[in-house]
N, C-alpha and C positions, 0 to 999 in steps of 0.2 A: 504494500500500500504506500502510495506517495502522500505526502502531506500537502500537496497543492490542491487548487480548486478542481472540481469535477469538470470534465470536458463534455460539452453538449454538442453532438453533431449538427451541422448546419444543413446537411442534405438528408432527406428521408431515406430510410433503409430500403434499397431496391428489392430486397427479397421479402419484405413484409407484404402480407396480403392486402390488396387494395379493397376498400369498402366504399361504395358510393352511397352517399346520403341522399335521400329524397327530400326535396324541398317541400316544406309544409305549405299547402295552399291555404290562403286565408279563407276562413269560413265567412260566407256572406251573412249579413244580419238576417235574423229570422223575420219572415213576413207575417207568419201566423203565430199568435201568442195564446197561451192558455189563460185561464182566469187570473191566476196568481201573477203571471208575467204582465198581463194587461193592467192589473192593479198597480204594479210597480211602474209601468210605463206612464200611466196617467197620474201617478202620485196619489192614488186613492187607496182606501182599504178594500179588501176582498169583498166585504159586505156591501160596500157602495157599488162596486162593479156588478155584483149579482143583482142589486136593486135596479141599476140602469138597464141591465139585460132584461129583467122581468118587466120593466116598464116599456121596453121596446126602443130604447134610445141607442142601443148598440146592436148591430147586426151580427148574428152568428155565422160562421162558416161551417157548413156541413159537408163532410167528406163522404162520397157515396160508398156503399158497401164494397168490400174487396172482392176479387174474383172468386174466392171460395165462399162468398156470402156472409162473411163475418163483418159485423158493423164496427166502424171506428167510433167509439163512444167517448169522444173528447169534445169539450166545448172550446172552440177556437175563435179568435177575433183577428181580423185583418188590421195590420198597423195603419194602413191608409184610412180605414174607417175611423180608427181612434184619432188619427191626425185631423180628419174632417170634423169629428166631434169637438176636439179642442178648438178648432177655428170657429165653430158655432158658439162656443162658450165665451169667446173673447168679447170684451166690451168694445163698443164702437169707438173710433178715434175721436178725440175731443177737438 
């Protein structure tokens, strides 16, 4: 053993196996949100979103049954509809 600093090679080991890393593709933002996510998006409670839904102020997105006949039993909302709802709630400019 020498008492000097460790030598770090500047060139990669040519015999080392090469591994290619796949670049992670950015996930696009979700267009459909469930009730909890819609509540967070609107800044409201879950109870308030359920009340708006029951009153007909928010349109649900219904996914048709799958090819095997199984129903998709989730309540989903379109972000664009939520944005339109926000626009309706805004006070008129003064």
